[in-house]
Backbone as CSV, one residue per row, in Angstrom:
resi,resn,N_x,N_y,N_z,CA_x,CA_y,CA_z,C_x,C_y,C_z
1,UNK,143.726,88.109,44.675,143.411,86.845,45.263,142.439,86.223,44.373
2,UNK,142.752,84.898,44.251,142.182,84.229,43.279,140.674,83.828,43.967
3,UNK,139.671,83.745,42.974,138.287,83.704,43.650,137.949,82.424,44.202
4,UNK,138.778,81.514,43.758,138.661,79.797,44.552,139.075,79.978,45.868
5,UNK,139.939,81.126,46.108,140.406,81.167,47.566,139.394,81.733,48.520
6,UNK,138.415,82.355,48.002,137.621,83.000,48.768,136.449,81.870,49.524
7,UNK,135.997,82.340,50.700,135.268,81.489,51.498,133.786,81.283,50.845
8,UNK,133.320,79.918,50.609,132.261,79.426,50.130,131.446,78.791,51.059
9,UNK,129.941,78.442,50.875,129.402,77.598,51.955,128.663,76.397,51.187
10,UNK,128.378,75.352,51.857,127.609,74.166,51.447,126.297,74.262,52.157
11,UNK,125.403,74.127,51.358,123.834,74.325,51.955,123.432,72.801,52.209
12,UNK,123.060,72.536,53.418,122.585,71.295,53.926,121.087,71.376,54.321
13,UNK,120.413,70.451,53.885,118.855,70.418,54.187,118.709,69.563,55.331
14,UNK,117.939,70.058,56.260,117.869,69.399,57.407,116.430,68.857,57.677
15,UNK,116.407,67.563,58.351,115.091,67.075,58.705,114.401,67.847,59.942
16,UNK,113.356,67.020,60.287,112.619,67.652,61.579,113.582,67.313,62.729
17,UNK,114.213,66.338,62.745,115.074,66.035,63.933,116.274,67.158,64.028
18,UNK,116.788,67.613,62.773,117.680,68.677,62.624,117.146,69.814,63.353
19,UNK,115.774,70.053,63.054,115.147,71.440,63.215,115.092,71.431,64.997
20,UNK,114.769,69.943,65.425,114.693,69.902,67.011,116.258,70.227,67.597
21,UNK,117.283,69.883,66.876,118.656,70.273,67.344,118.923,71.553,67.557
22,UNK,118.173,72.351,66.340,118.295,73.814,66.527,117.730,74.244,67.683
23,UNK,116.413,73.777,68.072,115.849,74.235,69.277,116.602,74.034,70.543
24,UNK,117.221,72.795,70.611,117.892,72.370,71.921,119.394,72.846,71.928
25,UNK,119.782,73.716,70.743,121.308,74.170,70.791,122.004,73.319,70.461
26,UNK,121.669,72.049,69.812,122.934,70.885,69.858,123.399,70.847,68.362
27,UNK,122.564,71.400,67.540,123.018,71.048,66.038,124.410,71.509,65.702
28,UNK,124.840,72.462,66.092,126.278,72.971,65.790,127.378,72.182,66.194
29,UNK,127.348,71.395,67.576,128.080,70.734,68.182,128.050,69.422,67.507
30,UNK,126.779,68.979,67.011,126.520,67.467,66.478,127.462,67.737,64.934
31,UNK,127.054,68.830,64.390,127.724,68.945,62.876,129.358,69.037,63.061
32,UNK,129.714,69.729,64.123,131.505,69.662,64.310,131.902,68.309,64.469
33,UNK,131.123,67.452,65.500,131.513,66.080,65.567,131.366,65.499,64.314
34,UNK,130.507,65.261,63.695,130.255,64.439,62.558,131.167,64.790,61.427
35,UNK,131.590,65.963,61.387,132.448,66.535,60.306,134.152,66.560,60.759
36,UNK,134.208,66.317,61.965,135.477,66.267,62.712,136.216,67.648,62.489
37,UNK,135.574,68.564,62.907,136.023,69.997,62.792,136.079,70.659,64.147
38,UNK,136.999,71.549,64.373,136.826,72.325,65.782,136.065,73.500,65.517
39,UNK,136.163,74.357,66.685,135.271,75.455,66.851,135.566,76.562,66.170
40,UNK,136.788,76.689,65.255,136.994,77.915,64.415,136.535,77.357,62.970
41,UNK,135.993,76.244,62.659,135.402,75.838,61.350,134.010,76.619,61.322
42,UNK,133.952,77.399,60.207,132.558,78.253,60.054,131.343,77.377,60.048
43,UNK,130.314,77.546,60.662,129.120,77.088,60.434,128.017,78.079,60.759
44,UNK,126.902,78.254,59.917,125.973,79.229,59.838,124.689,78.614,60.148
45,UNK,123.979,78.737,61.371,122.504,78.100,61.429,121.507,79.276,61.258
46,UNK,120.742,79.571,60.300,120.023,80.889,60.229,118.931,80.820,61.248
47,UNK,119.188,80.678,62.273,118.281,80.870,63.392,118.802,81.228,64.786
48,UNK,118.254,82.133,65.672,118.963,82.418,66.932,117.868,82.141,67.955
49,UNK,118.542,81.777,69.127,117.671,81.349,70.299,117.958,82.058,71.354
50,UNK,117.292,82.905,72.141,117.525,83.384,73.626,116.236,83.464,74.603
51,UNK,116.678,83.707,75.595,115.822,83.421,76.633,115.125,84.969,76.961
52,UNK,113.847,84.816,77.122,113.262,86.198,77.586,111.992,85.809,78.333
53,UNK,112.082,86.412,79.168,111.051,86.331,80.404,110.814,84.777,80.896
54,UNK,112.108,84.215,80.825,112.244,82.715,81.482,111.620,81.752,80.331
55,UNK,111.471,82.140,79.197,111.004,81.398,77.880,111.961,81.352,76.704
56,UNK,112.311,80.377,76.023,113.084,80.498,74.838,112.283,81.117,73.776
57,UNK,113.102,81.892,73.152,112.507,82.507,72.070,113.115,82.304,70.797
58,UNK,112.813,81.519,69.646,113.572,81.282,68.513,113.107,82.331,67.252
59,UNK,114.273,82.759,66.668,114.126,83.734,65.579,114.572,82.926,64.304
60,UNK,113.782,82.466,63.275,114.257,81.506,62.496,114.284,82.762,60.873
61,UNK,115.567,82.727,60.237,115.370,83.170,58.968,115.071,82.441,57.803
62,UNK,115.520,81.115,57.893,115.298,80.155,56.904,114.959,78.930,57.783
63,UNK,113.999,78.235,57.487,113.601,76.893,57.952,114.316,75.694,57.037
64,UNK,114.836,74.708,57.566,115.275,73.572,56.921,116.622,73.506,56.440
65,UNK,117.465,74.612,56.690,118.779,74.524,55.975,119.793,75.055,57.137
66,UNK,120.900,74.606,56.961,122.138,75.185,57.553,123.287,75.253,56.565
67,UNK,124.036,75.977,56.979,125.328,76.233,56.045,126.545,75.912,56.813
68,UNK,127.477,75.082,56.040,128.741,74.863,56.557,129.778,75.273,55.474
69,UNK,130.942,75.849,56.078,131.899,76.296,55.180,132.511,75.144,54.247
70,UNK,132.902,75.547,52.968,133.511,74.412,52.254,134.923,74.323,52.619
71,UNK,135.540,73.460,51.861,137.027,73.390,52.113,137.226,71.994,52.545
72,UNK,136.283,70.998,53.151,136.626,69.709,53.691,136.517,68.980,52.215
73,UNK,136.935,67.328,52.320,136.743,66.604,51.267,135.031,66.476,51.003
74,UNK,134.638,66.641,49.713,133.136,66.327,49.354,132.501,64.914,50.347
75,UNK,133.344,64.008,50.332,132.973,62.873,51.008,132.289,63.091,52.415
76,UNK,133.182,64.062,53.055,132.827,64.331,54.403,131.202,65.077,54.346
77,UNK,130.843,65.872,53.454,129.808,66.588,53.331,128.531,65.679,53.026
78,UNK,128.811,64.665,52.043,127.949,63.685,51.651,127.708,62.446,52.701
79,UNK,128.847,62.553,53.375,128.549,61.389,54.597,127.604,62.101,55.661
80,UNK,127.167,63.138,55.735,126.096,63.691,56.621,124.752,63.308,56.119
81,UNK,124.672,62.745,55.101,123.302,62.207,54.622,122.962,61.058,55.212
82,UNK,123.919,60.388,55.876,123.574,59.168,56.567,123.223,59.408,58.101
83,UNK,123.212,60.523,58.389,122.768,61.090,59.601,121.105,61.327,59.614
84,UNK,120.755,61.163,60.973,119.120,61.306,60.967,118.637,62.636,61.003
85,UNK,119.621,63.607,61.190,119.276,64.953,61.266,119.330,65.765,59.668
86,UNK,120.005,64.914,58.794,120.333,65.636,57.393,119.487,64.783,56.473
87,UNK,118.597,65.761,55.873,117.859,65.023,54.524,118.668,65.034,53.409
88,UNK,119.474,65.923,52.954,120.235,65.954,51.739,121.377,67.170,51.796
89,UNK,122.443,66.940,51.114,123.497,68.167,50.881,123.268,68.554,49.524
90,UNK,123.228,69.947,49.190,122.667,70.227,48.044,123.930,70.268,47.170
91,UNK,123.614,69.401,45.956,124.636,69.216,44.963,124.092,68.944,43.664
92,UNK,124.798,68.881,42.444,124.315,68.630,41.192,125.131,67.369,40.531
93,UNK,124.717,66.981,39.501,125.523,66.001,38.882,126.571,66.653,38.146
94,UNK,127.808,66.104,38.075,128.914,66.371,37.317,128.936,65.817,35.921
95,UNK,130.075,66.117,35.194,130.154,65.538,33.895,130.050,64.188,33.748
96,UNK,130.570,63.327,34.548,130.547,61.874,34.472,129.599,61.190,35.652
97,UNK,128.443,61.893,35.816,127.453,61.314,36.744,127.885,61.414,38.214
98,UNK,128.837,62.054,38.691,129.157,62.100,40.082,128.750,63.344,40.686
99,UNK,128.376,63.317,41.711,127.835,64.318,42.526,128.793,65.422,42.793
100,UNK,128.458,66.903,42.704,129.419,67.936,42.854,128.500,68.758,43.751
101,UNK,129.382,69.258,44.795,128.672,70.354,45.754,128.239,71.629,45.106
102,UNK,127.311,72.052,45.493,126.709,73.472,45.048,127.201,74.205,46.071
103,UNK,127.878,75.231,45.938,128.313,76.316,47.108,127.724,77.767,46.779
104,UNK,127.472,78.252,47.861,127.140,79.670,47.921,128.102,80.555,48.480
105,UNK,128.196,81.746,47.782,129.126,82.818,48.155,129.059,83.360,49.510
106,UNK,130.004,83.729,50.126,130.053,84.185,51.413,129.150,85.615,51.592
107,UNK,129.073,86.521,50.432,128.370,87.571,50.530,126.796,87.244,50.760
108,UNK,126.513,86.161,50.261,125.167,85.602,50.495,124.759,85.441,52.105
109,UNK,125.785,84.813,52.593,125.614,84.185,53.937,125.654,85.559,54.827
110,UNK,126.671,86.334,54.426,126.804,87.742,55.220,125.395,88.582,55.397
111,UNK,124.875,88.492,54.225,123.437,89.031,54.250,122.496,88.529,54.922
112,UNK,122.417,87.105,54.900,121.664,86.373,55.805,121.802,86.619,57.365
113,UNK,123.011,86.865,57.520,123.491,87.141,58.838,122.859,88.559,59.508
114,UNK,122.909,89.522,58.640,122.577,90.876,58.815,121.001,90.890,58.854
115,UNK,120.225,90.094,57.919,118.980,89.964,57.953,118.320,89.525,59.562
116,UNK,119.174,88.496,59.821,118.719,87.938,61.174,119.141,88.826,62.279
117,UNK,120.078,89.410,62.295,120.443,90.594,63.213,119.318,91.569,63.144
118,UNK,118.839,91.875,61.909,117.729,93.147,61.872,116.372,92.580,62.437
119,UNK,116.188,91.369,62.426,114.893,90.660,62.964,115.036,90.904,64.485
120,UNK,116.190,90.619,64.921,116.449,90.434,66.422,116.289,91.829,66.738
121,UNK,116.946,92.690,66.089,117.059,94.356,66.647,115.562,94.624,67.140
122,UNK,114.572,94.336,66.379,113.291,94.810,66.502,112.809,94.305,67.919
123,UNK,113.426,93.226,68.449,112.858,92.687,69.398,113.588,93.043,70.936
124,UNK,114.770,93.887,70.962,115.426,94.182,71.787,114.695,95.445,72.642
125,UNK,114.586,95.192,73.953,113.987,95.986,74.786,114.815,96.413,76.133
126,UNK,114.353,97.363,76.917,114.998,97.637,78.176,115.064,96.427,79.010
127,UNK,116.156,96.365,79.783,116.478,95.300,80.605,116.952,93.905,80.119
128,UNK,116.957,93.972,78.714,117.789,92.863,78.029,119.207,92.741,78.439
129,UNK,119.701,91.622,78.386,121.224,91.486,78.357,121.676,91.223,77.093
130,UNK,122.508,91.765,76.365,122.785,91.739,75.281,124.562,91.543,74.997
131,UNK,124.704,90.911,73.896,126.140,90.702,73.387,126.233,91.633,72.169
132,UNK,127.352,92.313,72.033,127.751,93.025,70.912,128.399,92.248,69.944
133,UNK,127.956,92.411,68.725,128.489,91.376,67.731,129.762,92.217,66.761
134,UNK,129.594,93.318,66.792,130.633,93.930,65.876,130.867,95.300,66.548
135,UNK,132.119,95.889,65.932,132.526,97.146,66.336,133.430,97.272,67.559
136,UNK,133.756,98.511,68.180,134.798,98.398,69.232,134.557,97.651,70.437
137,UNK,133.266,97.469,70.703,132.719,96.690,72.021,132.472,95.032,71.602
138,UNK,132.992,94.882,70.369,132.649,93.371,69.996,132.878,92.295,71.105
139,UNK,131.766,91.347,71.178,132.129,90.439,72.188,131.837,90.783,73.703
140,UNK,131.534,91.987,73.804,131.196,92.379,75.247,129.643,92.237,75.592
141,UNK,129.327,91.992,76.607,127.809,92.069,77.072,127.666,93.160,77.711
142,UNK,126.364,93.649,77.959,125.746,94.709,78.706,124.342,94.624,78.973
143,UNK,123.765,95.720,79.700,122.591,95.667,79.950,121.680,97.107,79.244
144,UNK,120.612,96.595,78.572,119.836,97.658,77.602,119.315,98.657,78.722
145,UNK,119.698,99.800,78.820,118.803,100.813,79.838,118.040,101.600,79.157
146,UNK,117.993,101.633,77.834,117.244,102.342,76.837,117.332,102.160,75.511
147,UNK,116.338,102.632,74.914,116.262,102.388,73.375,115.913,103.661,72.564
148,UNK,116.637,104.192,71.488,116.171,105.503,70.772,116.096,105.218,69.305
149,UNK,115.016,104.869,68.872,115.185,104.485,67.434,115.528,103.111,67.019
150,UNK,116.802,102.936,66.179,117.380,101.797,65.955,118.609,101.677,66.833
151,UNK,118.820,102.715,67.950,119.832,102.469,68.692,119.506,101.868,70.079
152,UNK,120.304,101.106,70.768,120.081,100.724,72.160,121.127,101.383,73.097
153,UNK,120.718,101.885,74.106,121.925,102.268,75.177,122.169,101.362,76.098
154,UNK,123.403,101.017,75.968,123.806,99.691,76.730,124.769,100.232,77.827
155,UNK,124.495,99.759,78.897,125.603,99.875,79.992,126.493,98.531,79.961
156,UNK,127.892,98.989,79.832,128.898,97.907,79.912,129.746,97.970,81.315
157,UNK,129.833,96.684,81.886,130.502,96.911,83.176,131.560,96.113,83.011
158,UNK,132.821,96.675,83.295,134.040,95.859,83.293,134.698,95.936,84.633
159,UNK,135.660,95.428,84.804,136.426,95.219,86.253,136.609,96.608,86.659
160,UNK,137.009,97.412,85.922,137.469,99.038,86.606,136.718,100.036,85.980
161,UNK,135.783,99.888,85.003,135.112,100.881,84.484,133.802,100.345,83.889
162,UNK,132.973,101.371,84.144,131.574,101.160,83.725,131.290,102.347,82.591
163,UNK,130.746,101.856,81.398,130.597,102.713,80.297,129.066,102.711,79.689
164,UNK,128.513,103.603,79.350,127.179,103.758,78.633,127.456,103.893,77.352
165,UNK,126.864,103.412,76.495,127.147,103.832,74.930,126.021,103.531,74.104
166,UNK,125.727,104.150,73.080,124.551,103.810,71.916,125.319,102.844,70.966
167,UNK,124.584,101.758,70.655,125.071,100.692,69.827,123.815,100.526,68.906
168,UNK,123.933,100.424,67.565,122.769,99.922,66.885,122.290,98.713,67.181
169,UNK,120.989,98.467,67.101,120.383,97.383,67.465,120.693,96.073,66.760
170,UNK,121.074,96.481,65.333,121.436,95.363,64.454,122.756,94.761,64.748
171,UNK,123.685,95.248,65.557,124.749,94.803,66.262,124.592,94.007,67.568
172,UNK,123.449,93.687,67.932,123.191,93.040,69.274,122.656,91.743,69.223
173,UNK,122.876,90.983,70.289,122.160,89.863,70.285,121.692,89.629,71.740
174,UNK,120.359,89.079,71.962,119.973,89.097,73.238,120.428,87.967,73.890
175,UNK,121.062,88.203,75.051,121.530,86.965,75.811,120.554,86.296,76.700
176,UNK,119.982,87.302,77.358,118.971,87.102,78.469,117.995,88.210,78.749
177,UNK,116.840,88.121,79.197,116.066,89.174,79.504,115.709,89.250,81.178
């Protein structure tokens, strides 16, 4: 596979209004609308929000930035700079003075995702409702009924089956407490 065919990401610096959109969970939808992309187009916001004891908890890995997959025309990304929630799109000057996007390898984004999940893993406690992000039970939700070290004991209820399994906390996202 040609290295040019691998997924890369565009870094976008956001304003205070962008940070507010992270908190109210509207930033991803706003980016999709403004870029005219559907829900399958990759966007990574290095923050997670979940509800615990009826309060929203925000875990931020990196303030001030979001990452959008490359692959669109460059003018689509630069057009975001006219939006009040975007400060600038990371770029450099090309040979003829034209701006060129700076892209980040997917490995770096995956590393950030892992760091974010590790931060969340510390905060997983008994009675949390969690979503499993990887492995055999990916996308299923369950109730944390216990924790042992870096593992959470999860009760997963399906229509005709209830199972209890140990899942690494790093593979869980808190949905509600």
